[in-house]
C-alpha positions as CSV (number, residue, x, y, z in Angstrom):
1,X,166.2,-2.4,5.7
2,X,169.0,-4.2,3.7
3,X,171.3,-1.4,2.5
4,X,172.4,-3.1,-0.7
5,X,168.8,-3.5,-1.9
6,X,167.6,0.0,-0.8
7,X,170.6,1.6,-2.4
8,X,170.0,-0.3,-5.6
9,X,166.3,0.5,-5.6
10,X,166.9,4.2,-5.1
11,X,169.5,4.1,-7.8
12,X,166.9,2.8,-10.3
13,X,164.4,5.4,-9.1
14,X,166.8,8.2,-10.0
15,X,166.6,7.2,-13.7
16,X,164.3,9.5,-15.7
17,X,160.8,8.1,-15.9
18,X,161.2,5.5,-13.2
19,X,159.2,7.4,-10.6
20,X,155.5,7.1,-11.2
21,X,153.3,10.0,-9.9
22,X,150.2,8.3,-8.6
23,X,147.7,11.0,-9.4
24,X,149.0,11.7,-12.9
25,X,149.1,8.0,-13.6
26,X,145.5,7.4,-12.6
27,X,144.3,10.5,-14.5
28,X,146.0,9.3,-17.7
29,X,145.0,5.7,-17.3
30,X,141.3,6.4,-16.6
31,X,140.9,9.7,-18.5
32,X,137.4,8.7,-19.5
33,X,136.1,9.1,-15.9
34,X,134.0,12.0,-14.9
35,X,135.4,14.6,-12.5
36,X,133.5,13.1,-9.6
37,X,134.5,9.6,-10.5
38,X,138.2,10.6,-10.8
39,X,138.1,12.3,-7.4
40,X,136.9,9.1,-5.8
41,X,139.4,7.1,-7.8
42,X,142.2,9.3,-6.5
43,X,141.0,9.9,-2.9
44,X,139.9,6.3,-2.3
45,X,140.7,3.7,-4.9
46,X,140.0,2.8,-8.5
47,X,137.7,-0.1,-7.6
48,X,135.2,2.3,-6.1
49,X,134.3,3.5,-9.6
50,X,135.7,0.9,-11.9
51,X,134.8,-2.8,-12.4
52,X,137.3,-5.6,-11.8
53,X,137.3,-6.2,-15.6
54,X,138.3,-2.6,-16.3
55,X,141.1,-2.7,-13.8
56,X,142.3,-6.0,-15.2
57,X,142.3,-4.6,-18.7
58,X,144.5,-1.7,-17.5
59,X,146.8,-4.0,-15.7
60,X,147.2,-6.3,-18.7
61,X,147.9,-3.4,-21.0
62,X,150.6,-2.0,-18.6
63,X,152.2,-5.5,-18.4
64,X,152.2,-5.9,-22.2
65,X,153.6,-2.5,-22.8
66,X,156.5,-2.9,-20.3
67,X,157.2,-6.5,-21.6
68,X,157.7,-5.1,-25.1
69,X,159.9,-2.3,-23.9
70,X,162.1,-4.4,-21.6
71,X,162.9,-6.9,-24.3
72,X,164.0,-4.3,-26.8
73,X,167.4,-5.2,-28.4
74,X,169.0,-2.0,-27.1
75,X,168.8,-2.0,-23.3
76,X,168.9,1.8,-23.1
77,X,167.0,2.7,-26.2
78,X,163.7,3.6,-24.6
79,X,165.0,5.4,-21.5
80,X,166.0,9.1,-21.6
81,X,169.6,9.6,-20.6
82,X,170.5,5.9,-20.9
83,X,172.3,4.2,-18.0
84,X,175.4,6.3,-17.6
85,X,174.2,7.5,-14.2
86,X,174.3,3.8,-13.0
87,X,177.7,3.0,-14.2
88,X,178.2,0.3,-11.5
89,X,175.1,-1.6,-12.6
90,X,175.2,-3.6,-15.9
91,X,173.0,-1.9,-18.5
92,X,170.7,-4.9,-19.1
93,X,170.1,-5.4,-15.3
94,X,169.3,-1.7,-14.9
95,X,167.0,-1.8,-17.8
96,X,165.2,-4.9,-16.4
97,X,164.7,-3.4,-12.9
98,X,163.7,0.0,-14.4
99,X,160.6,-1.8,-15.8
100,X,160.1,-4.0,-12.7
101,X,160.0,-0.9,-10.5
102,X,157.7,1.0,-12.9
103,X,155.3,-1.9,-13.2
104,X,155.3,-2.4,-9.4
105,X,154.3,1.2,-8.8
106,X,151.6,1.2,-11.5
107,X,150.0,-2.1,-10.5
108,X,150.0,-1.0,-6.9
109,X,148.2,2.2,-7.8
110,X,145.6,0.3,-9.9
111,X,144.7,-1.7,-6.8
112,X,144.4,1.1,-4.4
113,X,147.8,1.4,-2.8
114,X,148.8,4.9,-1.6
115,X,151.6,7.1,-2.9
116,X,155.0,5.4,-2.6
117,X,156.8,8.7,-3.2
118,X,156.9,11.9,-1.1
119,X,156.6,15.5,-2.4
120,X,160.3,15.4,-3.4
121,X,159.8,12.2,-5.4
122,X,161.7,10.1,-2.9
123,X,160.5,6.7,-1.5
124,X,158.6,7.1,1.7
125,X,159.3,4.5,4.5
126,X,156.0,2.8,3.5
127,X,157.0,3.1,-0.2
128,X,160.1,1.1,0.6
129,X,158.1,-1.6,2.2
130,X,155.4,-1.8,-0.5
131,X,157.7,-1.8,-3.4
132,X,160.0,-4.3,-1.8
133,X,157.0,-6.6,-1.1
134,X,155.8,-6.2,-4.7
135,X,159.2,-7.0,-6.2
136,X,159.5,-9.9,-3.8
137,X,156.3,-11.4,-5.1
138,X,157.6,-11.0,-8.7
139,X,160.8,-12.9,-7.7
140,X,158.9,-15.5,-5.7
141,X,160.7,-14.6,-2.4
142,X,159.2,-16.4,0.6
143,X,156.8,-14.4,2.8
144,X,156.4,-11.6,0.2
145,X,152.8,-12.6,-0.7
146,X,151.9,-12.8,3.0
147,X,153.4,-9.4,3.5
148,X,151.2,-8.0,0.7
149,X,148.2,-9.4,2.5
150,X,149.2,-7.6,5.7
151,X,149.8,-4.3,3.8
152,X,146.4,-4.6,2.1
153,X,144.7,-4.8,5.5
154,X,146.6,-1.7,6.7
155,X,145.8,0.2,3.4
156,X,142.1,-0.8,3.7
157,X,142.0,0.6,7.2
158,X,143.7,3.8,6.0
159,X,141.2,4.4,3.2
160,X,138.3,4.0,5.6
161,X,139.8,6.3,8.2
162,X,141.5,8.9,6.2
163,X,140.3,9.2,2.6
164,X,141.4,12.8,2.0
165,X,145.1,12.2,2.4
166,X,146.7,9.6,0.3
167,X,150.4,10.2,1.0
168,X,152.0,7.2,2.7
169,X,153.7,7.8,6.0
170,X,154.9,5.2,8.5
171,X,151.7,3.2,8.8
172,X,153.5,0.0,7.8
173,X,156.3,0.2,10.3
174,X,154.8,-2.4,12.6
175,X,157.3,-5.0,13.8
176,X,155.8,-8.0,11.9
177,X,155.7,-6.0,8.7
178,X,159.2,-4.5,9.1
179,X,160.7,-8.0,9.8
180,X,159.1,-9.5,6.7
181,X,160.2,-6.6,4.6
182,X,163.8,-6.9,5.9
183,X,163.8,-10.6,5.0
184,X,162.6,-9.9,1.5
185,X,165.1,-7.0,1.0
186,X,168.0,-9.1,2.1
187,X,167.1,-11.8,-0.4
188,X,166.6,-9.2,-3.2
189,X,169.9,-7.6,-2.3
190,X,171.7,-10.9,-2.7
191,X,170.0,-11.6,-6.0
192,X,171.0,-8.2,-7.4
193,X,174.6,-8.7,-6.4
194,X,174.7,-12.2,-7.9
195,X,173.0,-11.1,-11.1
196,X,175.3,-8.1,-11.5
197,X,178.3,-10.5,-11.5
198,X,176.7,-12.8,-13.9
199,X,175.7,-10.0,-16.3
200,X,179.3,-8.7,-16.3
201,X,180.7,-12.1,-17.1
202,X,178.2,-12.6,-19.9
203,X,179.7,-9.6,-21.8
204,X,182.7,-11.8,-22.7
205,X,180.7,-12.9,-25.7
206,X,178.9,-9.6,-26.5
207,X,176.8,-10.6,-29.6
208,X,175.6,-13.9,-28.1
209,X,175.0,-12.3,-24.7
210,X,172.7,-9.7,-26.2
211,X,170.5,-12.5,-27.7
212,X,170.6,-14.6,-24.6
213,X,169.7,-11.6,-22.3
214,X,166.8,-10.6,-24.6
215,X,165.4,-14.1,-24.6
216,X,165.8,-14.6,-20.9
217,X,164.2,-11.2,-20.2
218,X,161.2,-12.0,-22.4
219,X,160.7,-15.4,-20.7
220,X,160.9,-14.0,-17.2
221,X,159.4,-10.5,-17.1
222,X,155.9,-11.1,-18.1
223,X,155.3,-14.1,-15.8
224,X,156.8,-12.1,-12.9
225,X,154.5,-9.1,-13.6
226,X,151.5,-11.4,-13.9
227,X,152.5,-13.0,-10.6
228,X,152.3,-9.6,-8.9
229,X,149.0,-8.8,-10.8
230,X,147.4,-11.9,-9.5
231,X,148.6,-11.3,-5.9
232,X,147.3,-7.7,-5.9
233,X,144.0,-8.8,-7.4
234,X,143.5,-11.6,-4.9
235,X,144.3,-9.4,-1.9
236,X,142.1,-6.6,-3.3
237,X,139.2,-9.0,-3.4
238,X,139.9,-10.4,0.1
239,X,142.4,-8.3,2.1
240,X,141.7,-10.2,5.3
């Protein structure tokens, strides 16, 4: 897959808190479930024990929370350790994608997608494909929504065939899926490079750029997150 995009994505995931543990997230989000319900939620998917309305409410809460955080005046204020470890990436861009990546993982897990990280908290091959597709939908990249539909079909098959193991392997490495993911990754890699240059130039007027970046972030993040929410919800209802 496009090396610029994957390198950037893994750089964001190295930031403290960017990696979302699927089991811990579901346990925290749906802490009211009984032990048996939680087991089904984790081993299969949340919709097996929760209504569409309940999952929607959780998704909207997550989107609202991250929208508030991402538009904070100080780009690094809410993230432990700041952005020093990503010195080559403008702070506001790193902040933005920190929340994009977090929301992508969380919404995916709400709608039954498997772990995107391995035991060492690194992206699995399937995780790269899923997260790239999710972020592609958020950025309105062509073929991303269709790719999510293909992934949903594969995930549905996996749940029916192997409910006990929810760690993603290489189930999505079919040629048609890989080709679509590569197209999306190439487009996202180009966007990241372009935005990085634009962000650096905007620092020429620091006080004004802070206001502009905050306003732009607020105006774009929530619609992007809602776009992904809608796509995941639609494919969950009709994966075929």
